[in-house]
Wavefront OBJ file of the C-alpha trace (Angstrom):
o trace
v -0.026 0.005 0.135
v 1.481 3.540 -0.948
v 2.367 5.693 1.785
v 2.586 9.439 1.877
v 5.886 10.718 0.844
v 8.404 11.844 3.690
v 8.866 15.515 4.961
v 8.027 18.229 7.354
v 4.135 18.039 7.770
v 1.390 18.396 10.600
v 1.891 20.291 13.809
v 2.960 24.080 12.904
v 5.174 22.984 9.987
v 3.081 24.906 7.707
v 4.085 28.131 9.414
v 7.792 27.195 9.968
v 8.214 26.102 6.384
v 6.679 29.367 5.171
v 9.254 31.262 7.237
v 12.132 29.040 5.568
v 10.579 29.369 2.146
v 10.478 33.541 2.540
v 14.080 33.483 3.640
v 15.521 31.476 0.737
v 13.100 29.522 -1.337
v 15.108 27.571 -3.550
v 17.502 26.963 -0.736
v 14.526 25.710 1.150
v 13.588 23.073 -1.587
v 16.988 21.961 -2.022
v 17.201 21.031 1.798
v 14.114 19.304 1.441
v 15.309 16.955 -1.304
v 18.528 16.401 0.184
v 17.040 15.497 3.460
v 14.111 13.520 2.399
v 14.573 12.259 -1.355
v 12.990 13.031 -4.590
v 9.560 12.757 -3.278
v 8.881 14.906 -0.360
v 5.871 15.933 1.309
v 5.858 19.467 3.141
v 3.078 22.015 4.492
v 3.311 25.550 3.226
v 0.951 27.670 5.298
v -2.235 25.893 4.794
v -1.334 24.017 1.775
v -0.005 20.389 1.705
v 2.683 20.254 -1.259
v 4.699 17.487 -2.803
v 8.172 18.110 -4.188
v 9.071 16.031 -7.109
v 12.641 16.363 -7.927
v 14.088 13.435 -9.458
v 14.469 12.870 -13.572
v 12.771 9.463 -13.550
v 10.193 10.714 -11.302
v 9.612 13.842 -13.311
v 9.285 12.132 -16.439
v 6.478 9.823 -15.083
v 4.634 12.633 -13.454
v 4.333 14.816 -16.855
v 4.137 12.187 -19.155
v 2.285 9.513 -17.553
v 0.450 11.202 -14.920
v -0.453 14.453 -16.289
v -4.246 13.382 -17.023
v -4.367 13.110 -12.971
v -3.479 16.777 -12.656
v -4.781 20.071 -13.007
v -3.182 23.649 -13.306
v -3.956 25.747 -10.003
v -6.477 28.377 -10.221
v -4.234 31.232 -9.578
v -1.729 30.098 -12.253
v -4.665 29.922 -14.890
v -6.037 33.376 -13.693
v -2.348 34.917 -14.818
v -2.772 33.711 -18.069
v -6.820 33.965 -18.615
v -7.162 37.357 -16.994
v -10.205 39.225 -18.266
v -10.613 36.952 -21.312
v -11.743 33.327 -20.487
v -9.835 29.918 -21.212
v -7.391 29.128 -24.030
v -4.929 26.219 -24.433
v -2.825 27.195 -21.569
v -5.754 27.281 -19.173
v -8.372 24.221 -20.384
v -8.352 21.117 -18.675
v -9.424 17.442 -19.719
v -11.090 16.611 -22.922
v -11.524 20.423 -23.851
v -7.705 20.782 -23.839
v -7.132 17.564 -25.526
v -9.650 18.763 -28.387
v -8.093 22.060 -28.721
v -4.163 20.741 -28.558
v -5.291 18.439 -31.330
v -6.695 21.342 -33.561
v -3.847 23.666 -32.876
v -1.095 21.257 -33.200
v 0.070 22.369 -36.509
v -0.124 26.131 -36.073
v 3.162 26.265 -34.501
v 4.849 23.676 -36.859
v 8.057 23.758 -38.866
v 6.173 24.974 -41.976
v 5.129 28.062 -39.903
v 8.998 28.816 -38.756
v 10.262 30.373 -41.831
v 7.219 33.257 -42.122
v 7.420 33.939 -38.259
v 11.280 34.288 -38.216
v 11.041 36.551 -41.293
v 8.669 38.803 -39.427
v 11.051 38.628 -36.274
v 14.098 39.716 -38.537
v 12.202 42.741 -40.034
v 10.984 43.827 -36.408
v 14.585 43.164 -34.811
v 16.159 45.470 -37.758
v 13.653 48.263 -37.050
v 14.506 48.195 -33.410
v 18.301 48.226 -34.046
v 17.681 51.028 -36.429
v 16.411 53.145 -33.574
v 19.382 52.674 -31.392
v 22.106 55.153 -31.307
v 25.605 54.802 -29.813
v 26.760 55.704 -26.246
v 23.124 55.949 -24.715
v 21.407 53.484 -22.241
v 18.484 51.628 -23.232
v 15.816 49.694 -20.972
v 16.613 46.335 -22.310
v 13.487 44.568 -20.675
v 11.228 47.081 -22.033
v 12.863 47.080 -25.604
v 12.559 43.213 -25.785
v 8.981 43.029 -24.549
v 8.139 45.741 -26.977
v 9.665 43.925 -29.862
v 7.888 40.801 -28.648
v 4.543 42.217 -28.822
v 5.246 43.845 -32.114
v 6.336 40.430 -33.593
v 3.378 38.622 -31.956
v 1.007 41.351 -33.420
v 2.532 40.679 -37.136
v 2.296 37.053 -36.930
v -0.577 36.501 -35.000
v -2.830 39.096 -36.635
v -1.132 40.607 -39.523
v -1.408 43.711 -37.691
v 0.908 46.830 -37.216
v 1.881 48.081 -33.712
v 1.087 51.772 -32.961
v 4.061 53.759 -34.049
v 5.456 51.692 -36.678
v 3.901 53.229 -39.698
v 0.404 53.465 -41.177
v -0.570 49.843 -41.100
v -1.433 49.895 -44.777
v -2.175 46.642 -46.306
v -2.302 44.916 -42.877
v -5.243 44.353 -40.641
v -5.191 47.529 -38.838
v -2.875 49.155 -36.368
v -2.949 48.095 -32.547
v -2.723 50.702 -29.706
v 0.793 50.197 -27.605
v -1.333 49.612 -24.493
v -3.378 46.730 -25.895
v -0.217 45.189 -27.255
v 2.177 45.891 -24.248
v -0.429 45.142 -21.460
v -0.639 45.254 -17.981
v 1.759 43.640 -15.009
v -0.176 41.175 -13.002
v 0.484 39.079 -9.538
v -1.763 36.189 -8.837
v -1.997 34.592 -5.781
v -4.212 31.371 -4.530
v -7.504 32.809 -3.217
v -6.672 36.380 -4.079
v -4.414 36.525 -1.288
v -1.324 38.758 -1.753
v 0.514 37.646 1.314
v 0.248 33.942 0.170
v 3.429 31.946 -0.288
v 2.818 31.288 -3.896
v 2.579 34.397 -6.326
v 2.471 34.338 -10.063
v 3.715 37.401 -11.643
v 3.534 37.991 -15.444
v 2.122 40.425 -17.852
v -1.057 39.696 -19.376
v -3.723 41.186 -21.513
v -5.675 44.569 -20.355
v -9.515 44.354 -20.162
v -10.102 46.667 -22.923
v -8.743 45.304 -26.521
v -10.907 47.031 -28.760
v -8.637 47.154 -31.669
v -7.908 43.310 -31.300
v -11.513 42.204 -31.014
v -12.396 44.190 -34.199
v -9.654 42.509 -36.253
v -10.886 39.248 -34.977
v -14.402 40.008 -35.812
v -13.581 41.449 -39.163
v -11.597 38.498 -40.133
v -14.163 35.998 -39.008
v -16.826 37.837 -41.191
v -14.658 37.805 -44.280
v -12.987 34.592 -44.146
v -9.851 36.172 -45.869
v -6.800 33.878 -45.422
v -3.966 36.505 -44.842
v -1.185 33.780 -43.729
v -1.344 34.660 -39.820
v -2.243 32.417 -36.999
v -5.834 34.110 -36.533
v -6.183 33.095 -40.214
v -5.294 29.525 -39.665
v -7.828 29.522 -36.295
v -10.760 30.697 -38.427
v -10.277 27.994 -41.022
v -9.443 25.096 -38.426
v -11.928 22.399 -38.065
v -12.521 20.711 -34.525
v -12.582 16.862 -34.574
v -16.430 16.946 -35.027
v -15.988 19.038 -38.219
v -17.210 22.021 -36.721
v -15.434 25.710 -36.604
v -13.969 26.796 -33.599
v -16.653 29.308 -32.109
v -15.963 33.051 -32.133
v -15.369 33.595 -28.241
v -12.772 30.555 -28.221
v -10.872 32.033 -31.183
v -10.544 35.327 -29.426
v -9.446 34.086 -26.113
v -6.945 31.978 -28.185
v -5.521 35.090 -29.938
v -5.409 36.955 -26.729
v -3.384 34.344 -24.925
v -1.082 33.865 -28.041
v -0.291 37.404 -28.200
v 0.994 37.565 -24.427
v 2.296 34.076 -24.413
v 6.019 35.342 -24.942
v 5.814 38.641 -22.715
v 7.318 36.971 -19.508
v 9.565 34.211 -21.367
v 11.371 36.022 -23.869
v 12.613 39.166 -22.177
v 13.476 37.182 -19.049
v 15.372 34.858 -21.066
v 17.131 37.448 -23.240
v 18.129 39.390 -20.216
v 19.695 36.763 -18.565
v 21.412 35.466 -21.903
v 23.119 38.887 -22.145
v 24.216 39.198 -18.586
v 25.643 35.659 -18.876
v 27.543 36.378 -22.144
v 28.931 39.490 -20.832
v 30.274 37.884 -17.808
v 31.790 34.963 -19.789
v 34.470 34.406 -22.526
v 31.719 33.992 -25.141
v 31.309 37.642 -26.654
v 34.035 37.066 -29.402
v 32.966 33.446 -30.288
v 29.337 34.912 -30.626
v 30.444 37.871 -32.510
v 32.301 35.679 -35.115
v 29.336 33.184 -35.543
v 27.012 36.173 -35.897
v 29.180 37.796 -38.664
v 29.474 34.581 -40.359
v 25.497 33.647 -40.374
v 24.268 37.289 -41.134
v 26.577 38.172 -43.867
v 23.489 38.458 -46.219
v 21.256 39.674 -43.654
v 18.968 37.446 -41.433
v 20.573 34.063 -40.881
v 19.258 30.978 -42.298
v 16.426 29.173 -40.377
v 18.270 25.951 -41.009
v 21.315 27.382 -39.426
v 20.119 28.353 -36.045
v 19.543 24.851 -34.228
v 23.271 24.169 -34.657
v 24.498 27.476 -33.919
v 26.813 28.423 -30.841
v 24.203 31.082 -30.246
v 21.332 28.904 -29.568
v 23.602 26.478 -27.310
v 24.472 29.453 -25.269
v 20.929 30.586 -24.797
v 19.876 26.928 -23.928
v 22.430 27.034 -21.112
v 21.465 30.505 -19.925
v 17.668 29.194 -19.699
v 19.342 26.007 -17.808
v 20.602 28.636 -15.128
v 17.938 30.848 -15.137
v 14.538 28.892 -16.151
v 11.645 31.162 -17.232
v 9.309 29.151 -14.784
v 11.760 28.050 -12.016
v 8.773 26.030 -10.374
v 5.808 24.221 -12.366
v 2.790 24.224 -10.337
v 0.081 21.360 -10.525
v -2.681 20.075 -8.469
v -4.054 16.544 -8.042
v -7.275 16.257 -9.514
v -7.520 12.252 -9.481
v -5.240 10.545 -6.731
v -2.500 8.161 -8.107
v 0.875 6.773 -6.977
v 4.372 7.438 -7.975
v 7.457 6.035 -6.824
v 5.778 4.150 -4.243
v 4.089 7.122 -2.763
v 0.693 8.380 -2.393
v -0.367 11.623 -4.514
v -3.758 12.626 -2.640
v -6.522 14.662 -4.412
v -6.126 18.597 -4.314
v -2.574 18.132 -3.057
v -0.205 20.749 -4.697
v 2.556 19.279 -6.888
v 5.755 21.092 -7.317
v 8.620 20.414 -9.780
v 11.485 22.880 -9.848
v 13.531 23.447 -12.847
v 15.765 25.652 -11.200
v 16.865 22.868 -8.815
v 16.737 20.234 -11.563
v 18.811 22.358 -14.215
v 21.560 22.847 -11.280
v 21.533 19.324 -10.006
v 25.244 17.688 -10.339
v 23.493 14.203 -11.066
v 22.467 15.461 -14.419
v 24.878 18.464 -15.259
v 28.574 18.359 -14.766
v 29.999 21.753 -12.891
v 26.333 22.874 -13.093
v 27.345 26.455 -11.812
v 29.366 27.243 -14.727
v 28.157 28.894 -17.847
v 29.026 26.342 -20.557
v 27.231 26.678 -23.818
v 29.385 23.618 -25.012
v 26.944 21.698 -22.909
v 24.271 21.796 -25.368
v 26.520 21.152 -28.430
v 26.632 17.672 -30.043
v 27.604 14.458 -28.335
v 28.923 16.308 -25.262
v 29.652 14.288 -22.263
v 28.969 17.351 -20.022
v 25.115 16.522 -20.515
v 23.876 13.402 -18.907
v 21.658 11.134 -21.004
v 18.253 11.800 -19.723
v 18.797 15.128 -17.997
v 15.651 17.133 -16.931
v 15.863 20.095 -19.246
v 12.394 22.018 -18.576
v 12.713 25.710 -19.985
v 9.203 25.218 -21.681
v 7.766 22.573 -19.418
v 7.367 19.008 -20.135
v 4.895 16.290 -21.351
v 1.818 16.530 -23.122
v 1.290 20.163 -21.843
v 4.874 21.223 -22.996
v 4.691 24.912 -24.644
v 3.077 24.336 -27.851
v 5.407 27.317 -29.076
v 8.487 26.557 -27.333
v 10.830 25.547 -30.446
v 9.629 28.650 -32.104
v 10.329 30.952 -29.043
v 14.026 29.383 -28.994
v 14.608 29.993 -32.648
v 13.103 33.619 -32.586
v 15.518 34.383 -29.600
v 18.407 33.070 -31.279
v 17.810 35.075 -34.258
v 17.154 38.361 -32.329
v 20.611 37.692 -30.456
v 22.558 37.096 -33.576
v 21.087 40.194 -35.513
v 21.773 42.328 -32.411
v 25.466 40.871 -32.114
v 26.466 41.815 -35.688
v 25.545 45.502 -35.079
v 26.184 46.110 -31.131
v 27.979 45.067 -28.272
v 25.807 45.261 -24.963
v 27.716 46.121 -22.069
v 26.123 46.007 -18.687
v 25.760 49.364 -16.791
v 25.632 49.819 -12.882
v 21.773 49.525 -13.635
v 20.448 45.536 -13.361
v 17.989 46.486 -15.860
v 19.904 48.441 -18.363
v 22.749 47.825 -20.868
v 25.132 50.444 -22.518
v 24.769 50.023 -26.656
v 27.975 50.454 -28.458
v 28.593 49.796 -32.090
v 30.704 46.955 -32.846
v 33.170 48.912 -34.344
v 33.858 50.904 -31.236
v 33.695 48.261 -28.648
v 37.023 47.399 -27.091
l 1 2 3 4 5 6 7 8 9 10 11 12 13 14 15 16 17 18 19 20 21 22 23 24 25 26 27 28 29 30 31 32 33 34 35 36 37 38 39 40 41 42 43 44 45 46 47 48 49 50 51 52 53 54 55 56 57 58 59 60 61 62 63 64 65 66 67 68 69 70 71 72 73 74 75 76 77 78 79 80 81 82 83 84 85 86 87 88 89 90 91 92 93 94 95 96 97 98 99 100 101 102 103 104 105 106 107 108 109 110 111 112 113 114 115 116 117 118 119 120 121 122 123 124 125 126 127 128 129 130 131 132 133 134 135 136 137 138 139 140 141 142 143 144 145 146 147 148 149 150 151 152 153 154 155 156 157 158 159 160 161 162 163 164 165 166 167 168 169 170 171 172 173 174 175 176 177 178 179 180 181 182 183 184 185 186 187 188 189 190 191 192 193 194 195 196 197 198 199 200 201 202 203 204 205 206 207 208 209 210 211 212 213 214 215 216 217 218 219 220 221 222 223 224 225 226 227 228 229 230 231 232 233 234 235 236 237 238 239 240 241 242 243 244 245 246 247 248 249 250 251 252 253 254 255 256 257 258 259 260 261 262 263 264 265 266 267 268 269 270 271 272 273 274 275 276 277 278 279 280 281 282 283 284 285 286 287 288 289 290 291 292 293 294 295 296 297 298 299 300 301 302 303 304 305 306 307 308 309 310 311 312 313 314 315 316 317 318 319 320 321 322 323 324 325 326 327 328 329 330 331 332 333 334 335 336 337 338 339 340 341 342 343 344 345 346 347 348 349 350 351 352 353 354 355 356 357 358 359 360 361 362 363 364 365 366 367 368 369 370 371 372 373 374 375 376 377 378 379 380 381 382 383 384 385 386 387 388 389 390 391 392 393 394 395 396 397 398 399 400 401 402 403 404 405 406 407 408 409 410 411 412 413 414 415 416 417 418 419 420 421 422 423 424 425 426 427 428 429
């Protein structure tokens, strides 16, 4: 008979664990795993939680037990916001049906057109930069992410970038940039778990108008919205208007957390390493004729460095689930409504899977490298059936942005943690 996982539960452990968590959240989780093993039960505040921290257990959890899990409401709320459920927040059969319907929207055939848009928008951003001034890089990259999404998802232009002639229209900056939002269980801002991310604002009049006009006319403009309008569900019916709208809104904001976070940490890691010259030489070679060939990106040193940076700084350092249907894993019982935690931050820095885990070593993600243990748990975009549907596309997009930027600028850190000094490559010393 399965037993509850070992760990600090009952009595006043909820309060004590909360204090340890607040002092050093990842130190607390690491100490739990080191003391109790790769499946640990602990109370946090009023919640009973289970940490899953071993590669085999994580694989079983996400690939074989995913149907027994659900996303917590506070995580869903950070995605759905004011606009209802889409692929990232649906559950059960509704999610499975939607995932099948949308499986081809971010496939390899879509990579070239999307990255062509990304290259054009990145060039416009770089053209606006001038030497010897500071730039708020997180805001620049988030604005770039928003503009690329508007072009690729809606064939619309972001306010401030021309007349929008020939496109679906112009979307105001506030609609594209959104609001910063913090979501906590039960809406309690003092709760131990808080999901902080950008999300869509309450008013998105221009986006709604574009969606309605496209549904009405049925025109195919080569964007994601057109694909959704013409997609057929397993029963042969089209996706209803309100569901198309919520999917579009979630897609527009899907990269607003991941891409700026990952790119800023990438630049920091590159600046603090021996990699700048290697990266610059590769960028010069791959960008000789403009934007690099899409086929060259996966084998590039730049993508390896980006993967390594995302190992050190995963955009989602903790993945949260809740038990919908009780199950057993590793000989332990997972009871209904228990919170289940997987921490990419811990797994990516575990010496069992990554040699010298504290070092920034892009070579780790080159072919046949012994630094990467076979079966290492690498989860920058999640894992299992609910892995991010656009994860591969996001990785290619970030690699492209990085290479085009390195071709023209050397970004050096300033005293501000969020700003970098732009220097032309010719003047960088």
